[in-house]
TORFI-261397 format. One record per residue (C-alpha): residue number from 0; residue in three letters; x, y, z. Coordinates in Angstrom, 3 decimals, decimal comma. Example, Ala and Ser with C-alpha at 12.3 -4.5 7.8 and 13.67 -1.06 7.14 Angstrom:
BEGIN
{r 0; "ALA"; {12,300; -4,500; 7,800}}
{r 1; "SER"; {13,670; -1,060; 7,140}}
REM end
This chain:
BEGIN
{r 0; "MET"; {-0,048; 0,091; 0,073}}
{r 1; "GLU"; {2,918; 2,316; 0,879}}
{r 2; "ALA"; {4,645; 1,737; -2,141}}
{r 3; "TRP"; {1,500; 2,222; -4,285}}
{r 4; "ASN"; {1,035; 5,435; -2,273}}
{r 5; "GLN"; {4,425; 6,720; -2,945}}
{r 6; "ASN"; {4,754; 5,775; -6,622}}
{r 7; "LEU"; {1,624; 7,787; -7,393}}
{r 8; "PHE"; {2,701; 10,491; -5,258}}
{r 9; "LEU"; {6,060; 10,816; -7,427}}
{r 10; "MET"; {3,832; 10,676; -10,718}}
{r 11; "LEU"; {1,680; 13,635; -9,430}}
{r 12; "ASN"; {4,214; 15,675; -7,522}}
{r 13; "ALA"; {5,810; 18,802; -9,343}}
{r 14; "PRO"; {9,195; 18,871; -10,776}}
{r 15; "ALA"; {11,816; 20,625; -9,051}}
{r 16; "HIS"; {11,402; 23,848; -11,318}}
{r 17; "PRO"; {7,756; 23,951; -12,574}}
{r 18; "SER"; {6,527; 26,752; -14,612}}
{r 19; "ASN"; {5,257; 29,841; -12,939}}
{r 20; "PHE"; {1,820; 29,071; -14,366}}
{r 21; "MET"; {1,750; 25,660; -12,763}}
{r 22; "LEU"; {3,139; 26,671; -9,556}}
{r 23; "LEU"; {0,580; 29,698; -9,280}}
{r 24; "THR"; {-2,172; 27,389; -10,319}}
{r 25; "GLY"; {-0,924; 24,779; -7,415}}
{r 26; "VAL"; {-0,908; 27,579; -4,860}}
{r 27; "PHE"; {-4,337; 28,960; -5,496}}
{r 28; "PHE"; {-5,889; 25,549; -5,401}}
{r 29; "ALA"; {-3,770; 24,429; -2,683}}
{r 30; "GLU"; {-4,099; 27,165; -0,387}}
{r 31; "TYR"; {-7,036; 29,762; -1,460}}
{r 32; "LEU"; {-10,002; 27,639; -2,788}}
{r 33; "ILE"; {-10,620; 26,049; 0,549}}
{r 34; "TRP"; {-11,981; 29,722; 1,702}}
{r 35; "ILE"; {-15,182; 29,063; -0,791}}
{r 36; "VAL"; {-16,384; 26,341; 2,155}}
{r 37; "PRO"; {-16,870; 28,903; 5,066}}
{r 38; "ALA"; {-18,008; 31,831; 2,538}}
{r 39; "LEU"; {-20,574; 29,338; 1,272}}
{r 40; "LEU"; {-22,027; 28,478; 4,717}}
{r 41; "VAL"; {-21,798; 32,167; 5,928}}
{r 42; "VAL"; {-23,633; 33,847; 2,888}}
{r 43; "GLY"; {-25,911; 30,779; 2,556}}
{r 44; "TRP"; {-26,989; 31,398; 6,397}}
{r 45; "LEU"; {-27,628; 35,078; 5,807}}
{r 46; "CYS"; {-29,496; 34,944; 2,580}}
{r 47; "GLN"; {-31,330; 31,533; 2,288}}
{r 48; "PRO"; {-34,346; 30,471; 4,193}}
{r 49; "GLU"; {-34,817; 28,594; 7,391}}
{r 50; "SER"; {-35,024; 25,135; 5,511}}
{r 51; "ILE"; {-31,667; 25,723; 3,818}}
{r 52; "LYS"; {-30,097; 27,119; 6,913}}
{r 53; "LYS"; {-30,875; 23,944; 8,818}}
{r 54; "LEU"; {-29,011; 21,908; 6,043}}
{r 55; "LEU"; {-26,169; 24,530; 6,388}}
{r 56; "LEU"; {-25,568; 24,112; 9,942}}
{r 57; "GLU"; {-25,934; 20,264; 9,548}}
{r 58; "ALA"; {-22,974; 20,647; 6,848}}
{r 59; "ALA"; {-20,960; 22,785; 9,362}}
{r 60; "LEU"; {-21,449; 20,302; 12,343}}
{r 61; "VAL"; {-20,288; 17,378; 10,064}}
{r 62; "SER"; {-17,254; 19,347; 9,122}}
{r 63; "VAL"; {-16,471; 19,812; 12,993}}
{r 64; "VAL"; {-16,904; 16,030; 13,527}}
{r 65; "ALA"; {-14,895; 15,247; 10,426}}
{r 66; "LEU"; {-12,250; 17,322; 11,605}}
{r 67; "LEU"; {-12,227; 16,017; 15,225}}
{r 68; "ILE"; {-12,120; 12,375; 13,711}}
{r 69; "SER"; {-9,174; 13,584; 11,393}}
{r 70; "ALA"; {-7,341; 14,654; 14,312}}
{r 71; "LEU"; {-7,719; 11,590; 16,492}}
{r 72; "ILE"; {-6,444; 9,317; 13,766}}
{r 73; "GLY"; {-3,457; 11,675; 13,235}}
{r 74; "SER"; {-2,746; 11,309; 16,722}}
{r 75; "LEU"; {-2,959; 7,541; 16,890}}
{r 76; "TRP"; {-1,012; 7,094; 13,463}}
{r 77; "GLU"; {1,237; 9,786; 12,548}}
{r 78; "HIS"; {2,003; 9,236; 8,736}}
{r 79; "PRO"; {4,762; 11,672; 7,438}}
{r 80; "ARG"; {4,479; 14,075; 4,930}}
{r 81; "PRO"; {6,464; 13,378; 1,792}}
{r 82; "PHE"; {9,152; 15,910; 2,516}}
{r 83; "MET"; {9,500; 14,297; 6,071}}
{r 84; "ILE"; {10,831; 11,349; 4,218}}
{r 85; "GLY"; {12,920; 13,133; 1,505}}
{r 86; "LEU"; {10,267; 12,096; -1,100}}
{r 87; "GLY"; {9,586; 14,409; -4,080}}
{r 88; "HIS"; {9,812; 18,095; -4,168}}
{r 89; "THR"; {8,206; 20,720; -1,802}}
{r 90; "LEU"; {7,177; 23,967; -3,054}}
{r 91; "ILE"; {5,289; 25,592; -0,113}}
{r 92; "TYR"; {5,770; 25,660; 3,589}}
{r 93; "HIS"; {3,803; 23,150; 5,774}}
{r 94; "ALA"; {4,775; 22,183; 9,351}}
{r 95; "ALA"; {6,210; 18,552; 9,817}}
{r 96; "ASP"; {3,119; 16,957; 11,589}}
{r 97; "ALA"; {0,879; 13,905; 10,710}}
{r 98; "SER"; {-0,471; 14,226; 7,344}}
{r 99; "PHE"; {-3,434; 11,443; 7,381}}
{r 100; "PRO"; {-5,795; 12,124; 6,359}}
{r 101; "SER"; {-5,633; 15,636; 4,839}}
{r 102; "ASP"; {-7,477; 18,398; 6,910}}
{r 103; "HIS"; {-8,093; 20,586; 3,795}}
{r 104; "MET"; {-9,824; 17,505; 2,085}}
{r 105; "THR"; {-11,529; 16,588; 5,180}}
{r 106; "LEU"; {-13,148; 19,795; 5,571}}
{r 107; "MET"; {-13,971; 20,488; 2,152}}
{r 108; "TRP"; {-15,497; 17,018; 1,283}}
{r 109; "SER"; {-17,344; 16,752; 4,738}}
{r 110; "VAL"; {-19,394; 19,834; 3,681}}
{r 111; "ALA"; {-19,691; 18,745; 0,157}}
{r 112; "PHE"; {-21,195; 15,195; 0,973}}
{r 113; "SER"; {-23,301; 16,733; 3,759}}
{r 114; "LEU"; {-24,893; 18,880; 1,218}}
{r 115; "LEU"; {-24,842; 16,253; -1,404}}
{r 116; "PHE"; {-26,760; 13,672; 0,661}}
{r 117; "ASN"; {-29,579; 16,269; 1,060}}
{r 118; "GLN"; {-31,925; 16,607; -2,023}}
{r 119; "ARG"; {-32,341; 20,463; -1,785}}
{r 120; "THR"; {-28,512; 21,298; -1,700}}
{r 121; "ARG"; {-27,391; 18,188; -3,773}}
{r 122; "THR"; {-26,283; 20,292; -6,687}}
{r 123; "VAL"; {-24,333; 22,667; -4,511}}
{r 124; "GLY"; {-22,573; 19,585; -2,941}}
{r 125; "CYS"; {-21,798; 17,985; -5,973}}
{r 126; "VAL"; {-19,861; 20,945; -7,472}}
{r 127; "LEU"; {-18,288; 21,605; -4,087}}
{r 128; "ALA"; {-17,272; 17,831; -4,004}}
{r 129; "LEU"; {-15,802; 18,117; -7,649}}
{r 130; "LEU"; {-13,922; 21,489; -6,632}}
{r 131; "GLY"; {-12,368; 19,359; -3,945}}
{r 132; "LEU"; {-10,496; 17,451; -6,790}}
{r 133; "PRO"; {-7,900; 20,248; -7,843}}
{r 134; "VAL"; {-7,506; 21,116; -4,375}}
{r 135; "ALA"; {-6,520; 17,407; -3,645}}
{r 136; "TRP"; {-4,345; 17,495; -6,719}}
{r 137; "ALA"; {-2,386; 20,901; -5,757}}
{r 138; "ARG"; {-1,597; 19,547; -2,492}}
{r 139; "ILE"; {-0,014; 16,426; -3,762}}
{r 140; "TYR"; {1,719; 18,520; -6,653}}
{r 141; "LEU"; {3,103; 20,790; -3,988}}
{r 142; "GLY"; {4,502; 18,148; -1,873}}
{r 143; "VAL"; {2,687; 18,537; 1,345}}
{r 144; "HIS"; {0,401; 15,471; 0,940}}
{r 145; "SER"; {0,129; 11,983; -0,695}}
{r 146; "PRO"; {-2,549; 10,248; -2,249}}
{r 147; "ILE"; {-3,486; 8,001; 0,585}}
{r 148; "ASP"; {-4,153; 11,336; 2,843}}
{r 149; "MET"; {-6,723; 12,276; 0,015}}
{r 150; "ALA"; {-8,218; 8,689; 0,204}}
{r 151; "GLY"; {-8,278; 9,144; 4,105}}
{r 152; "ALA"; {-10,111; 12,561; 4,053}}
{r 153; "LEU"; {-12,794; 10,868; 1,404}}
{r 154; "ALA"; {-13,490; 8,120; 3,847}}
{r 155; "VAL"; {-13,727; 10,186; 6,979}}
{r 156; "ALA"; {-15,909; 13,086; 5,036}}
{r 157; "ILE"; {-18,359; 10,376; 3,736}}
{r 158; "ALA"; {-18,573; 8,500; 7,221}}
{r 159; "SER"; {-19,162; 12,007; 8,948}}
{r 160; "ALA"; {-21,899; 13,127; 6,382}}
{r 161; "VAL"; {-23,547; 9,951; 6,994}}
{r 162; "LEU"; {-23,400; 10,412; 10,826}}
{r 163; "GLY"; {-24,948; 13,791; 10,133}}
{r 164; "LEU"; {-27,894; 12,461; 8,445}}
{r 165; "MET"; {-28,634; 10,028; 11,466}}
{r 166; "LEU"; {-28,348; 13,151; 13,984}}
{r 167; "LYS"; {-30,340; 15,499; 11,710}}
{r 168; "LYS"; {-33,592; 15,046; 13,602}}
{r 169; "THR"; {-32,074; 15,443; 17,235}}
{r 170; "VAL"; {-28,747; 17,298; 17,479}}
{r 171; "VAL"; {-29,250; 19,268; 14,205}}
{r 172; "GLU"; {-32,893; 20,805; 15,307}}
{r 173; "PHE"; {-31,776; 21,537; 18,932}}
{r 174; "LEU"; {-28,824; 23,364; 17,912}}
{r 175; "TYR"; {-30,751; 25,197; 15,142}}
{r 176; "GLY"; {-33,387; 26,476; 17,657}}
{r 177; "LEU"; {-30,464; 28,071; 19,721}}
{r 178; "ILE"; {-28,339; 29,431; 17,312}}
{r 179; "SER"; {-31,267; 31,115; 15,366}}
{r 180; "THR"; {-32,504; 32,554; 18,313}}
{r 181; "ILE"; {-29,143; 34,318; 19,053}}
{r 182; "TYR"; {-28,790; 34,994; 15,328}}
{r 183; "ARG"; {-32,305; 36,893; 15,069}}
{r 184; "TRP"; {-31,476; 38,858; 18,168}}
{r 185; "LEU"; {-27,957; 39,858; 17,078}}
{r 186; "PHE"; {-29,119; 40,402; 13,413}}
{r 187; "ALA"; {-32,625; 41,923; 14,206}}
{r 188; "PRO"; {-31,840; 45,333; 12,617}}
{r 189; "LEU"; {-30,682; 43,750; 9,528}}
{r 190; "ILE"; {-33,419; 41,374; 9,179}}
{r 191; "ARG"; {-36,096; 43,950; 9,593}}
{r 192; "ARG"; {-34,566; 45,978; 6,719}}
{r 193; "GLY"; {-34,479; 42,871; 4,564}}
{r 194; "TRP"; {-30,659; 42,845; 4,054}}
{r 195; "VAL"; {-30,311; 39,283; 5,444}}
{r 196; "LYS"; {-32,876; 36,417; 6,376}}
REM end
C-alpha cells in the first residue's frame, strides 16, 4: 500500500522547477480555494430560508465532527508528509506534522457530502465535491500530501456526512433553535431591513 502511495505521489508531484503558471495554479488551489467553504456557509446562512439554513448548519456540524475524527486518527497514526521522508519536491511551507488524513480535504469534502446527501442542496454539494479534486491534486503536486491522505479524507468525510444524516432530527434541530434565536437577536436590525434572512 505504501509503495503504491509513494509511486502515485511521484507521478503527481511537481518537478523541481515547475513553470510559473503551474506553480501559481497549484498554490491557488492548495491554499485559497478552501475559503469557498466558509464563504458558502456564511452567505448561505445570511441569504437562504430556514429550510436551507438547517442543512447548512448540519454541514457545518459534520465538518467539525470530521475534523475531530481526523485529528484523532492523526494522533494515533502519525503518517509522515512526503518531505519528512525526503520524497519528491516540496514547493510550499508546511509544518512537519501528521499528514493522514488531509485536513483541507476532510473539511471540503465533509461539507460537500453533507450537502450532496440532502436533495435541496445536492447540486451545490456535487459542485463542491468536484472542486475538491483540484485542491487534492494541488496539495500533492506541491509536495505536502500524498494520495493516501486524500483517500483517508474522503472516507472520513463520507462517514461523517452519514452520521450527520442520522443526527439531523435530534442534534441539528436542537442546535438550530438555539443558534437561530441568538442570530435573530443579534441581526434583528438587518433582518427588519431585509438585508439578511
